[in-house]
PALUMSE-43465 format. One line per field, with one value per atom (N, C-alpha, C): residue number from 0; atom name; y negated, x negated, z negated. Coordinates in steps of 0.02 Angstrom, whole numbers, plus 50000, padded with zeros to 5 digits. Example, Ala and Ser with C-alpha at 12.3 -4.5 7.8 and 13.67 -1.06 7.14 Angstrom:
resi = c(0; 0; 0; 1; 1; 1)
name = c(N; CA; C; N; CA; C)
v = c(50284; 50225; 50165; 50112; 50053; 49998)
u = c(49340; 49385; 49340; 49358; 49316; 49355)
w = c(49610; 49610; 49610; 49646; 49643; 49606)
//
This chain:
resi = c(0; 0; 0; 1; 1; 1; 2; 2; 2; 3; 3; 3; 4; 4; 4; 5; 5; 5; 6; 6; 6; 7; 7; 7; 8; 8; 8; 9; 9; 9; 10; 10; 10; 11; 11; 11; 12; 12; 12; 13; 13; 13; 14; 14; 14; 15; 15; 15; 16; 16; 16; 17; 17; 17; 18; 18; 18; 19; 19; 19; 20; 20; 20; 21; 21; 21; 22; 22; 22; 23; 23; 23; 24; 24; 24; 25; 25; 25; 26; 26; 26; 27; 27; 27; 28; 28; 28; 29; 29; 29; 30; 30; 30; 31; 31; 31; 32; 32; 32; 33; 33; 33; 34; 34; 34; 35; 35; 35; 36; 36; 36; 37; 37; 37; 38; 38; 38; 39; 39; 39; 40; 40; 40; 41; 41; 41; 42; 42; 42; 43; 43; 43; 44; 44; 44; 45; 45; 45; 46; 46; 46; 47; 47; 47; 48; 48; 48; 49; 49; 49; 50; 50; 50; 51; 51; 51; 52; 52; 52; 53; 53; 53; 54; 54; 54; 55; 55; 55; 56; 56; 56; 57; 57; 57; 58; 58; 58; 59; 59; 59; 60; 60; 60; 61; 61; 61; 62; 62; 62; 63; 63; 63; 64; 64; 64; 65; 65; 65; 66; 66; 66; 67; 67; 67; 68; 68; 68; 69; 69; 69; 70; 70; 70; 71; 71; 71; 72; 72; 72; 73; 73; 73; 74; 74; 74; 75; 75; 75; 76; 76; 76; 77; 77; 77; 78; 78; 78; 79; 79; 79; 80; 80; 80; 81; 81; 81; 82; 82; 82; 83; 83; 83; 84; 84; 84; 85; 85; 85; 86; 86; 86; 87; 87; 87; 88; 88; 88; 89; 89; 89; 90; 90; 90; 91; 91; 91; 92; 92; 92; 93; 93; 93; 94; 94; 94; 95; 95; 95; 96; 96; 96; 97; 97; 97; 98; 98; 98; 99; 99; 99; 100; 100; 100; 101; 101; 101; 102; 102; 102; 103; 103; 103; 104; 104; 104; 105; 105; 105; 106; 106; 106; 107; 107; 107; 108; 108; 108; 109; 109; 109; 110; 110; 110; 111; 111; 111; 112; 112; 112; 113; 113; 113; 114; 114; 114; 115; 115; 115; 116; 116; 116; 117; 117; 117; 118; 118; 118; 119; 119; 119; 120; 120; 120; 121; 121; 121; 122; 122; 122; 123; 123; 123; 124; 124; 124; 125; 125; 125; 126; 126; 126; 127; 127; 127; 128; 128; 128; 129; 129; 129; 130; 130; 130; 131; 131; 131; 132; 132; 132; 133; 133; 133; 134; 134; 134; 135; 135; 135; 136; 136; 136; 137; 137; 137; 138; 138; 138; 139; 139; 139; 140; 140; 140; 141; 141; 141; 142; 142; 142; 143; 143; 143; 144; 144; 144; 145; 145; 145; 146; 146; 146; 147; 147; 147; 148; 148; 148; 149; 149; 149; 150; 150; 150; 151; 151; 151; 152; 152; 152; 153; 153; 153; 154; 154; 154; 155; 155; 155; 156; 156; 156; 157; 157; 157; 158; 158; 158; 159; 159; 159; 160; 160; 160; 161; 161; 161; 162; 162; 162; 163; 163; 163; 164; 164; 164; 165; 165; 165; 166; 166; 166; 167; 167; 167; 168; 168; 168; 169; 169; 169; 170; 170; 170; 171; 171; 171; 172; 172; 172; 173; 173; 173; 174; 174; 174; 175; 175; 175; 176; 176; 176; 177; 177; 177; 178; 178; 178; 179; 179; 179; 180; 180; 180; 181; 181; 181; 182; 182; 182; 183; 183; 183; 184; 184; 184; 185; 185; 185; 186; 186; 186; 187; 187; 187; 188; 188; 188; 189; 189; 189; 190; 190; 190; 191; 191; 191; 192; 192; 192; 193; 193; 193; 194; 194; 194; 195; 195; 195; 196; 196; 196; 197; 197; 197; 198; 198; 198; 199; 199; 199; 200; 200; 200; 201; 201; 201; 202; 202; 202; 203; 203; 203; 204; 204; 204; 205; 205; 205; 206; 206; 206; 207; 207; 207; 208; 208; 208; 209; 209; 209; 210; 210; 210; 211; 211; 211; 212; 212; 212; 213; 213; 213; 214; 214; 214; 215; 215; 215; 216; 216; 216; 217; 217; 217; 218; 218; 218; 219; 219; 219; 220; 220; 220)
name = c(N; CA; C; N; CA; C; N; CA; C; N; CA; C; N; CA; C; N; CA; C; N; CA; C; N; CA; C; N; CA; C; N; CA; C; N; CA; C; N; CA; C; N; CA; C; N; CA; C; N; CA; C; N; CA; C; N; CA; C; N; CA; C; N; CA; C; N; CA; C; N; CA; C; N; CA; C; N; CA; C; N; CA; C; N; CA; C; N; CA; C; N; CA; C; N; CA; C; N; CA; C; N; CA; C; N; CA; C; N; CA; C; N; CA; C; N; CA; C; N; CA; C; N; CA; C; N; CA; C; N; CA; C; N; CA; C; N; CA; C; N; CA; C; N; CA; C; N; CA; C; N; CA; C; N; CA; C; N; CA; C; N; CA; C; N; CA; C; N; CA; C; N; CA; C; N; CA; C; N; CA; C; N; CA; C; N; CA; C; N; CA; C; N; CA; C; N; CA; C; N; CA; C; N; CA; C; N; CA; C; N; CA; C; N; CA; C; N; CA; C; N; CA; C; N; CA; C; N; CA; C; N; CA; C; N; CA; C; N; CA; C; N; CA; C; N; CA; C; N; CA; C; N; CA; C; N; CA; C; N; CA; C; N; CA; C; N; CA; C; N; CA; C; N; CA; C; N; CA; C; N; CA; C; N; CA; C; N; CA; C; N; CA; C; N; CA; C; N; CA; C; N; CA; C; N; CA; C; N; CA; C; N; CA; C; N; CA; C; N; CA; C; N; CA; C; N; CA; C; N; CA; C; N; CA; C; N; CA; C; N; CA; C; N; CA; C; N; CA; C; N; CA; C; N; CA; C; N; CA; C; N; CA; C; N; CA; C; N; CA; C; N; CA; C; N; CA; C; N; CA; C; N; CA; C; N; CA; C; N; CA; C; N; CA; C; N; CA; C; N; CA; C; N; CA; C; N; CA; C; N; CA; C; N; CA; C; N; CA; C; N; CA; C; N; CA; C; N; CA; C; N; CA; C; N; CA; C; N; CA; C; N; CA; C; N; CA; C; N; CA; C; N; CA; C; N; CA; C; N; CA; C; N; CA; C; N; CA; C; N; CA; C; N; CA; C; N; CA; C; N; CA; C; N; CA; C; N; CA; C; N; CA; C; N; CA; C; N; CA; C; N; CA; C; N; CA; C; N; CA; C; N; CA; C; N; CA; C; N; CA; C; N; CA; C; N; CA; C; N; CA; C; N; CA; C; N; CA; C; N; CA; C; N; CA; C; N; CA; C; N; CA; C; N; CA; C; N; CA; C; N; CA; C; N; CA; C; N; CA; C; N; CA; C; N; CA; C; N; CA; C; N; CA; C; N; CA; C; N; CA; C; N; CA; C; N; CA; C; N; CA; C; N; CA; C; N; CA; C; N; CA; C; N; CA; C; N; CA; C; N; CA; C; N; CA; C; N; CA; C; N; CA; C; N; CA; C; N; CA; C; N; CA; C; N; CA; C; N; CA; C; N; CA; C; N; CA; C; N; CA; C; N; CA; C; N; CA; C; N; CA; C; N; CA; C; N; CA; C; N; CA; C; N; CA; C; N; CA; C; N; CA; C; N; CA; C; N; CA; C; N; CA; C; N; CA; C; N; CA; C; N; CA; C; N; CA; C; N; CA; C; N; CA; C; N; CA; C; N; CA; C; N; CA; C; N; CA; C; N; CA; C; N; CA; C; N; CA; C; N; CA; C; N; CA; C; N; CA; C; N; CA; C; N; CA; C; N; CA; C; N; CA; C)
v = c(51324; 51381; 51367; 51339; 51325; 51277; 51222; 51172; 51199; 51240; 51269; 51316; 51358; 51404; 51364; 51308; 51267; 51237; 51216; 51189; 51240; 51303; 51356; 51373; 51382; 51404; 51350; 51287; 51233; 51234; 51262; 51267; 51333; 51370; 51432; 51491; 51488; 51542; 51593; 51655; 51711; 51739; 51737; 51757; 51831; 51874; 51946; 51968; 51932; 51948; 51884; 51883; 51823; 51844; 51805; 51815; 51754; 51764; 51708; 51714; 51663; 51662; 51623; 51656; 51627; 51637; 51699; 51713; 51707; 51708; 51700; 51755; 51734; 51782; 51808; 51787; 51810; 51774; 51715; 51679; 51659; 51631; 51611; 51672; 51725; 51784; 51814; 51812; 51838; 51798; 51732; 51690; 51701; 51708; 51720; 51786; 51837; 51904; 51902; 51861; 51857; 51831; 51783; 51753; 51791; 51821; 51856; 51924; 51971; 52036; 52079; 52064; 52105; 52082; 52027; 52003; 52048; 52066; 52103; 52053; 52067; 52018; 52046; 52003; 52020; 51964; 51983; 51935; 51941; 51886; 51883; 51848; 51885; 51858; 51888; 51847; 51874; 51892; 51862; 51877; 51946; 51989; 52057; 52056; 52014; 52013; 51987; 51936; 51909; 51957; 51990; 52040; 52096; 52115; 52167; 52144; 52080; 52052; 52059; 52045; 52052; 52125; 52170; 52241; 52264; 52240; 52260; 52237; 52186; 52162; 52197; 52243; 52283; 52253; 52203; 52172; 52209; 52210; 52233; 52182; 52206; 52161; 52168; 52112; 52110; 52073; 52111; 52082; 52058; 51998; 51968; 51895; 51857; 51791; 51798; 51750; 51758; 51764; 51732; 51736; 51808; 51852; 51921; 51970; 51947; 51993; 52017; 52082; 52111; 52157; 52169; 52216; 52183; 52116; 52082; 52026; 52025; 51971; 51971; 51912; 51902; 51938; 51941; 51983; 51944; 51883; 51849; 51797; 51795; 51741; 51676; 51684; 51626; 51643; 51601; 51606; 51546; 51558; 51503; 51501; 51441; 51432; 51370; 51382; 51328; 51308; 51244; 51214; 51251; 51268; 51300; 51258; 51223; 51188; 51140; 51107; 51058; 51090; 51156; 51192; 51220; 51217; 51254; 51214; 51251; 51219; 51193; 51231; 51211; 51216; 51161; 51163; 51189; 51171; 51193; 51269; 51297; 51370; 51406; 51377; 51406; 51406; 51351; 51347; 51396; 51404; 51455; 51525; 51539; 51604; 51613; 51560; 51564; 51574; 51537; 51540; 51610; 51646; 51712; 51761; 51749; 51794; 51783; 51724; 51708; 51739; 51762; 51786; 51727; 51738; 51684; 51657; 51593; 51562; 51560; 51588; 51588; 51522; 51516; 51453; 51461; 51408; 51403; 51344; 51357; 51305; 51298; 51236; 51222; 51167; 51175; 51119; 51103; 51039; 51020; 50947; 50920; 50850; 50806; 50747; 50700; 50634; 50609; 50550; 50486; 50485; 50426; 50416; 50466; 50464; 50408; 50382; 50324; 50334; 50391; 50400; 50404; 50437; 50442; 50374; 50336; 50271; 50223; 50228; 50184; 50202; 50267; 50288; 50299; 50324; 50337; 50377; 50348; 50387; 50405; 50372; 50389; 50447; 50468; 50522; 50588; 50627; 50694; 50743; 50724; 50768; 50765; 50708; 50701; 50727; 50791; 50825; 50877; 50854; 50901; 50937; 51000; 51041; 51078; 51064; 51098; 51078; 51014; 50988; 50952; 50974; 50945; 50914; 50924; 50896; 50854; 50791; 50748; 50716; 50739; 50721; 50672; 50627; 50579; 50610; 50575; 50599; 50607; 50557; 50563; 50619; 50629; 50684; 50752; 50760; 50823; 50837; 50785; 50794; 50816; 50783; 50800; 50870; 50889; 50955; 51010; 51003; 51053; 51055; 50997; 50996; 51030; 51017; 51049; 51124; 51147; 51219; 51250; 51208; 51234; 51244; 51213; 51218; 51160; 51173; 51123; 51111; 51064; 51047; 51034; 50991; 50980; 50933; 50953; 50913; 50902; 50840; 50823; 50790; 50813; 50785; 50771; 50725; 50714; 50714; 50773; 50778; 50771; 50745; 50740; 50698; 50713; 50678; 50651; 50658; 50643; 50584; 50553; 50500; 50443; 50420; 50364; 50384; 50444; 50466; 50472; 50497; 50505; 50437; 50388; 50321; 50288; 50293; 50261; 50291; 50356; 50388; 50369; 50365; 50344; 50270; 50229; 50157; 50146; 50191; 50185; 50203; 50244; 50262; 50213; 50182; 50136; 50071; 50023; 49961; 49921; 49932; 49893; 49913; 49970; 49995; 49948; 49920; 49876; 49805; 49789; 49724; 49666; 49676; 49621; 49630; 49673; 49685; 49685; 49626; 49620; 49648; 49638; 49662; 49738; 49773; 49846; 49871; 49836; 49854; 49852; 49799; 49792; 49843; 49856; 49905; 49975; 49995; 50063; 50073; 50020; 50026; 50013; 50007; 50004; 50071; 50109; 50178; 50182; 50139; 50142; 50122; 50068; 50045; 50093; 50122; 50169; 50233; 50253; 50311; 50298; 50238; 50220; 50213; 50189; 50182; 50250; 50299; 50366; 50395; 50383; 50406; 50374; 50309; 50274; 50306; 50321; 50352; 50419; 50459; 50526; 50523; 50475; 50471; 50437; 50406; 50368; 50394; 50458; 50491; 50458; 50437; 50402; 50437; 50498; 50539; 50580; 50597; 50636; 50710; 50732; 50802; 50810; 50845; 50847; 50917; 50920; 50982; 50972; 51021; 51020; 51086; 51082; 51140; 51135; 51189; 51190; 51257; 51258; 51319; 51345; 51411; 51442; 51449; 51423; 51424; 51494; 51499; 51563; 51577; 51640; 51659; 51650)
u = c(48319; 48357; 48383; 48341; 48361; 48419; 48413; 48466; 48532; 48528; 48589; 48621; 48582; 48611; 48643; 48612; 48640; 48707; 48712; 48775; 48830; 48814; 48864; 48883; 48834; 48847; 48881; 48868; 48901; 48976; 48996; 49067; 49097; 49057; 49082; 49080; 49040; 49037; 48984; 49003; 48956; 48943; 48880; 48864; 48843; 48890; 48876; 48859; 48885; 48873; 48856; 48798; 48775; 48758; 48782; 48766; 48730; 48671; 48632; 48633; 48660; 48668; 48610; 48577; 48516; 48459; 48453; 48408; 48334; 48317; 48247; 48203; 48151; 48104; 48128; 48188; 48215; 48185; 48157; 48123; 48171; 48230; 48278; 48303; 48321; 48346; 48294; 48232; 48177; 48171; 48177; 48173; 48233; 48292; 48352; 48346; 48322; 48316; 48269; 48216; 48169; 48204; 48249; 48283; 48346; 48379; 48442; 48441; 48404; 48393; 48454; 48508; 48568; 48617; 48602; 48646; 48641; 48698; 48700; 48688; 48639; 48617; 48625; 48648; 48654; 48622; 48579; 48549; 48583; 48609; 48635; 48583; 48555; 48500; 48501; 48513; 48518; 48451; 48396; 48331; 48307; 48290; 48268; 48205; 48157; 48094; 48104; 48145; 48157; 48200; 48248; 48289; 48244; 48194; 48148; 48107; 48089; 48053; 48096; 48161; 48206; 48212; 48213; 48218; 48157; 48099; 48038; 48039; 48080; 48087; 48144; 48177; 48228; 48298; 48310; 48376; 48423; 48486; 48538; 48544; 48550; 48548; 48610; 48636; 48684; 48647; 48625; 48583; 48626; 48652; 48695; 48708; 48737; 48759; 48819; 48829; 48880; 48950; 48962; 49028; 49047; 48997; 49010; 49008; 48990; 48982; 49051; 49058; 49120; 49104; 49156; 49149; 49131; 49124; 49104; 49152; 49211; 49258; 49279; 49287; 49313; 49270; 49205; 49164; 49114; 49096; 49041; 49066; 49033; 49045; 49014; 48959; 48923; 48896; 48912; 48884; 48839; 48776; 48728; 48705; 48687; 48661; 48616; 48552; 48502; 48478; 48486; 48457; 48476; 48540; 48565; 48619; 48660; 48718; 48698; 48641; 48621; 48604; 48598; 48582; 48644; 48702; 48760; 48799; 48829; 48869; 48935; 48966; 49030; 49025; 49010; 49004; 49067; 49126; 49187; 49196; 49186; 49191; 49139; 49080; 49027; 49048; 49077; 49098; 49155; 49201; 49253; 49223; 49169; 49137; 49105; 49076; 49048; 49104; 49158; 49213; 49243; 49248; 49279; 49239; 49174; 49133; 49143; 49166; 49175; 49240; 49238; 49299; 49345; 49410; 49453; 49427; 49416; 49386; 49311; 49281; 49209; 49184; 49118; 49086; 49050; 49051; 49013; 48965; 48901; 48849; 48810; 48801; 48761; 48711; 48649; 48602; 48586; 48581; 48572; 48548; 48543; 48525; 48587; 48584; 48639; 48617; 48657; 48638; 48638; 48669; 48668; 48602; 48557; 48494; 48448; 48410; 48366; 48318; 48284; 48233; 48264; 48322; 48354; 48382; 48411; 48437; 48380; 48324; 48267; 48233; 48223; 48182; 48223; 48283; 48329; 48296; 48289; 48262; 48188; 48155; 48085; 48078; 48134; 48132; 48116; 48072; 48057; 48113; 48159; 48216; 48270; 48276; 48327; 48296; 48308; 48272; 48317; 48368; 48409; 48367; 48381; 48437; 48419; 48361; 48342; 48389; 48397; 48446; 48500; 48562; 48615; 48672; 48673; 48727; 48698; 48719; 48701; 48765; 48786; 48851; 48842; 48890; 48888; 48915; 48906; 48934; 49009; 49043; 49116; 49133; 49090; 49101; 49096; 49049; 49043; 49105; 49130; 49192; 49249; 49256; 49310; 49301; 49239; 49226; 49246; 49225; 49242; 49317; 49349; 49422; 49458; 49435; 49466; 49457; 49403; 49391; 49432; 49469; 49511; 49476; 49417; 49381; 49401; 49397; 49420; 49365; 49377; 49329; 49259; 49257; 49196; 49149; 49087; 49035; 48978; 48953; 48900; 48843; 48782; 48722; 48672; 48627; 48571; 48506; 48481; 48424; 48356; 48355; 48292; 48239; 48177; 48120; 48071; 48087; 48037; 48053; 48112; 48133; 48082; 48061; 48014; 47947; 47922; 47859; 47862; 47918; 47925; 47920; 47957; 47956; 47888; 47860; 47796; 47740; 47740; 47688; 47693; 47754; 47761; 47742; 47759; 47742; 47667; 47631; 47558; 47528; 47564; 47541; 47566; 47624; 47655; 47671; 47625; 47631; 47693; 47719; 47777; 47841; 47841; 47902; 47928; 47884; 47904; 47876; 47856; 47823; 47869; 47935; 47983; 48020; 47994; 48028; 47976; 47954; 47902; 47924; 47989; 48014; 48006; 48030; 48027; 47955; 47914; 47843; 47809; 47822; 47791; 47819; 47884; 47916; 47887; 47881; 47858; 47784; 47747; 47676; 47657; 47707; 47696; 47717; 47670; 47684; 47739; 47737; 47788; 47857; 47859; 47923; 47952; 47908; 47933; 47959; 47928; 47953; 48022; 48031; 48096; 48148; 48126; 48171; 48194; 48149; 48168; 48219; 48208; 48256; 48324; 48325; 48387; 48423; 48385; 48415; 48447; 48410; 48435; 48498; 48501; 48557; 48618; 48611; 48667; 48686; 48675; 48695; 48664; 48601; 48566; 48502; 48492; 48438; 48466; 48423; 48446; 48450; 48426; 48431; 48494; 48544; 48611; 48629; 48660; 48690; 48766; 48802; 48876; 48899; 48941; 48966; 49042; 49076; 49149; 49174; 49236; 49267; 49321; 49321; 49375; 49435; 49493; 49550; 49570; 49596; 49624; 49687; 49698; 49758; 49820)
w = c(50048; 50023; 49954; 49911; 49842; 49840; 49879; 49876; 49904; 49956; 49984; 49934; 49901; 49852; 49795; 49775; 49722; 49743; 49807; 49832; 49826; 49844; 49841; 49770; 49728; 49660; 49618; 49633; 49597; 49610; 49667; 49683; 49658; 49620; 49591; 49637; 49691; 49739; 49720; 49723; 49716; 49785; 49808; 49877; 49876; 49891; 49895; 49966; 50016; 50086; 50123; 50156; 50192; 50264; 50311; 50382; 50408; 50435; 50463; 50539; 50572; 50645; 50676; 50725; 50752; 50704; 50680; 50623; 50641; 50705; 50725; 50697; 50662; 50632; 50564; 50543; 50479; 50420; 50430; 50376; 50321; 50340; 50289; 50250; 50286; 50252; 50205; 50226; 50185; 50120; 50125; 50065; 50020; 50051; 50011; 49974; 50007; 49977; 49917; 49921; 49865; 49802; 49811; 49754; 49734; 49783; 49770; 49804; 49776; 49808; 49816; 49780; 49784; 49838; 49872; 49925; 49987; 50015; 50078; 50135; 50178; 50228; 50299; 50344; 50415; 50456; 50503; 50550; 50617; 50643; 50711; 50754; 50802; 50842; 50912; 50964; 51032; 51064; 51041; 51070; 51048; 51095; 51078; 51036; 51054; 51017; 50946; 50938; 50871; 50830; 50863; 50828; 50801; 50840; 50817; 50758; 50758; 50700; 50637; 50643; 50586; 50565; 50613; 50596; 50557; 50576; 50540; 50468; 50453; 50385; 50348; 50383; 50350; 50350; 50393; 50395; 50442; 50424; 50470; 50526; 50588; 50647; 50690; 50713; 50769; 50825; 50874; 50928; 50985; 50978; 51029; 51010; 51056; 51038; 50992; 50948; 50896; 50925; 50983; 51013; 51033; 51042; 51063; 51005; 50946; 50889; 50865; 50858; 50833; 50774; 50734; 50679; 50613; 50612; 50550; 50531; 50562; 50548; 50474; 50447; 50378; 50326; 50336; 50292; 50249; 50267; 50233; 50183; 50126; 50079; 50105; 50142; 50169; 50238; 50287; 50355; 50364; 50382; 50392; 50464; 50485; 50553; 50553; 50565; 50561; 50631; 50647; 50707; 50771; 50778; 50839; 50872; 50833; 50861; 50917; 50909; 50960; 51028; 51028; 51090; 51125; 51092; 51117; 51169; 51216; 51269; 51241; 51196; 51167; 51091; 51057; 50984; 50949; 50975; 50943; 50948; 51007; 51015; 50972; 50969; 50927; 50854; 50831; 50762; 50747; 50794; 50786; 50776; 50814; 50809; 50740; 50713; 50645; 50594; 50603; 50555; 50551; 50607; 50605; 50563; 50554; 50514; 50439; 50420; 50349; 50324; 50262; 50230; 50215; 50207; 50183; 50116; 50113; 50055; 50057; 50110; 50118; 50148; 50150; 50171; 50238; 50278; 50339; 50332; 50343; 50336; 50401; 50422; 50482; 50465; 50489; 50490; 50563; 50579; 50649; 50651; 50711; 50721; 50726; 50696; 50700; 50731; 50776; 50815; 50774; 50715; 50673; 50637; 50641; 50605; 50627; 50579; 50591; 50649; 50651; 50703; 50772; 50778; 50843; 50865; 50819; 50836; 50855; 50821; 50836; 50902; 50913; 50970; 51033; 51025; 51080; 51135; 51195; 51251; 51241; 51194; 51180; 51130; 51101; 51052; 51086; 51057; 51083; 51070; 51024; 51008; 51062; 51094; 51147; 51211; 51223; 51277; 51311; 51348; 51385; 51438; 51453; 51426; 51362; 51331; 51269; 51213; 51201; 51154; 51193; 51187; 51229; 51189; 51123; 51082; 51025; 51022; 50967; 50941; 50882; 50855; 50798; 50789; 50735; 50670; 50615; 50552; 50557; 50584; 50593; 50641; 50691; 50738; 50705; 50659; 50623; 50582; 50548; 50509; 50553; 50610; 50657; 50684; 50701; 50728; 50679; 50617; 50566; 50553; 50554; 50545; 50603; 50664; 50722; 50722; 50691; 50685; 50628; 50591; 50538; 50472; 50463; 50400; 50354; 50289; 50240; 50189; 50144; 50091; 50120; 50171; 50210; 50172; 50168; 50136; 50186; 50189; 50235; 50196; 50209; 50179; 50235; 50222; 50268; 50227; 50210; 50165; 50199; 50260; 50297; 50262; 50275; 50245; 50297; 50361; 50412; 50457; 50449; 50495; 50499; 50441; 50439; 50470; 50454; 50481; 50557; 50584; 50656; 50691; 50665; 50696; 50686; 50628; 50614; 50658; 50665; 50706; 50779; 50804; 50874; 50883; 50833; 50837; 50837; 50804; 50804; 50872; 50909; 50977; 51030; 51014; 51061; 51024; 51027; 50989; 51008; 51068; 51091; 51054; 51022; 50991; 50937; 50896; 50842; 50850; 50910; 50922; 50908; 50915; 50903; 50837; 50794; 50730; 50674; 50655; 50604; 50537; 50521; 50457; 50452; 50503; 50502; 50507; 50546; 50552; 50483; 50446; 50380; 50331; 50336; 50292; 50302; 50365; 50379; 50364; 50362; 50349; 50277; 50234; 50162; 50133; 50107; 50086; 50034; 49985; 49932; 49959; 49997; 50023; 50074; 50116; 50167; 50134; 50078; 50041; 50012; 49985; 49957; 50014; 50071; 50129; 50153; 50156; 50176; 50126; 50063; 50013; 50024; 50039; 50054; 50114; 50167; 50226; 50209; 50171; 50154; 50112; 50067; 50021; 50051; 50109; 50139; 50208; 50219; 50282; 50343; 50335; 50389; 50411; 50389; 50417; 50474; 50522; 50580; 50565; 50506; 50486; 50444; 50472; 50443; 50420; 50361; 50336; 50332; 50357; 50352; 50322; 50272; 50237; 50236; 50258; 50257; 50233; 50212; 50186; 50234; 50244; 50281; 50234; 50252; 50206; 50186; 50126; 50104; 50146; 50159; 50197; 50154)
//
């Protein structure tokens, strides 16, 4: 939450209205409210039980999938969506639905899985993340840029701030010795705490973590 707010504020954005799509238990909105209590908050959540959890926390609720939500077009300074895109049937249509909620000049933020990430590239079919029909979309860094551009968003920024890629591969390799049996260099790297920590930092800083953030702006009319 802190890093996301810093990204917005560094661009000179004042977040007066925030809409979180796929709000779940309202954890992100709850954390945002603690730091920025004057922000107007809306949770979009199709699950009745999770929507009720958000209501108990005092959040305004739109209980439906975002594609069906009406009455909030062009209203948010920031639209957020965490770990939902990989579940959607049509990422482009989903992104259009997020975009319509943002005001002209507002921001759309998504966090999701990216197929260029180290752990997914290393593990591939052995990855627990690649699990259709639960996760059905794995997009590349270039694919994310193209997706946001096709949705009409501009000033696109992509980060991969993930911290778990090395741990995921290392833990699976300890259970399955064959995974790195032909890669002594990587085996030694991942089993050196200092070097593996620096390697994870390298992955995060070079768009090579599978945990991806994409931020785009809805153009001014």
